[in-house]
N, C-alpha and C positions, 0 to 999 in steps of 0.2 A: 536403662537397667537401674534397679535399686542397688544400693550398697548395703547388702546385708552380711553380717558376720556369721560364721557357722554357729556362734553361741547365741544367735537369736536376732530379732529385728533391731534396727537402730533405736536408740533411746529418744531421739527427737521426733520419730514418727508419731502421728496421731494414734489415739486408741483404736480406731477403726483399721488403720494400716497395720498396726501390731497384731490385731486379731486375724486379719486376712494372712499375714505372713506366718502366724502361728499355725493356723489351719493348713496352709500350704506345706509347711515343714512336717506337720502330722501326717498329711496324705503322702508326702514324699517317703516318709519312713515305712508306709505301708506297701510301697512299690507301685508299679503301673499295672494297667489292665484291671482296675478296680471300678465297682459301680459308683455312681454319684452318691454324695454324702450331704446331708442337710444338717445345719447347726443353728441353734438359737443362740443369740448373743445377749447376755445379761450383764448389767452394771456390776462389776466385781465388788465395789464397796457395799452395795445393797445385798449381794449374794453372802458376802462375809458376815454381814450383820444378821442375816436370816439364817444362815447355816455355816457357823464358824469353822467347823471341821472339813467343809467342802473345798475351801480355798486355801492355799498354802499361804503362810505368813512370812515365807522366806524372802520375798521381794516386795517390800512395802511401797516401792516406787510404782508398781503396777496396780495399786489399789484403785486409782482413778480410771483403770481401763475396762475392757470388756472380756468377759470369760465366755469362750465358745463351749456350747454343750451339744454334743452329737445327739441327733434324734434317731428314731427308729429307721430301719433300712428303708430305702425308697423302693416301692414295688417296680420290679423289672418289667412287668406285663402292661404298664401304664405309661403313655408318653409324658415326658418331664413337664411339659407345659400343662397338660390336663392334670397331673398330680399337684402341681403348684397351685392351681385353681382351687383346690379343695382345702388348702391350708388357712387356718385362722390362728393367730397368736394371742395369748393372754397379754394383759397390760404389762405384766412384769417382764416381758421380752422387749428389750430395747432395739433389737434388729435381728437379721438372719443372714446366713451365708450358705453358699452351696459350693461344692467343689465337684467338678465333672471333667472327664476326659473327652477330647474331640479331635477330629482331623480338621486342620485349617489349611487354606491355600493363601499365598501372598496376593495382594491386591492386583498384581500384574496378570494373575490367572483369570480374573473376572471376565476379560474380553473373550477368552476361549471357551467359556461354558456353553455347551450346546443348548439351543432353545428347545422348549417344550418337554423337558425332562420332569418326570414326577419325583416325588421325595425319594423313593427307593432307587430310581435310576440315577438321580443326582448323587446320592450317598455312594453308590457304586463307582460313579465317575470320579468323585473326589478321592475315594479310597485307592484308585489305580493311578491318579495323577502323579507325575514324577516329582513335582514341587511340594507335595503335601508334607505337612509337619504334624507330628502327634504333640498335642499340648494338653496340660492340665490347667484348667481355669478355676479360680477361686474368686467368687464374687460375693460381696457383702453389701447390705443397705441397712440403714437405721430408719426408725420411724420418722424422724425429722427430715429425711430426704438425702442425708450424706451417703455416699457411695465409695466403694474402693474395690479394686480388682488386682489379682496377681495372676500372671501367666508364666508357666514353666514349660520350655520345650523338652521333649524327651531326649533329643540329642545333645541338649546342654543342661542335663539334669544336675544343677548345682545351685545352692542358696545365693551364690553371688550372681547368678544369671537369671534371676527372676524379675520380670518386667511388672511394675506396678503403675496404677493410675486409676483415677475415678471412671474413666470413659472407655476402658478397653473392650468391654463386653456390654454394650448398652441394652441389648434386647434381653439378656438375662437379668441384668439389674432392674429393668422395668417389670419383669415377671416376678422377681423377688419383692419389689416394692408393692406390687399389687396384692401380696399376701397380708399387708397391713391395712388394705382399704376396708 
């Protein structure tokens, strides 16, 4: 678990980790049961130079960081993987991030998954499993390949209980990285 203070991410964190935790905190403030949200990540110093009024000058320590910019709402009638396949970012975007809520099972539940289930049947099985956890995942990637993730459990909805790491949601990180291909 990361050690995040209620006042924000730790100062020693990388710019990508700070951006992921900032997005996680933003999503947390909106509450649960929300649709997925997509963010462009732009270099804060470049953004400040191009649009000085857009970035706060209150914290000069964050100038070397990344600024998340929320994009238009993700269409609900299109599967997330198909939607991500339609995205192309301009060169000014250094990276992107997505926050999405899902149900997860512990690794120990893998052995009890019934064989032959389709996607809908599997989703229903997971939704009724007694060990399921509701989670909010925030995953970010940079053009250069760096990745970071944050996972927040609904039952431990606290900034001090957010798990971070580059490889927590590898499939989603791959899908986001493909938007830069």
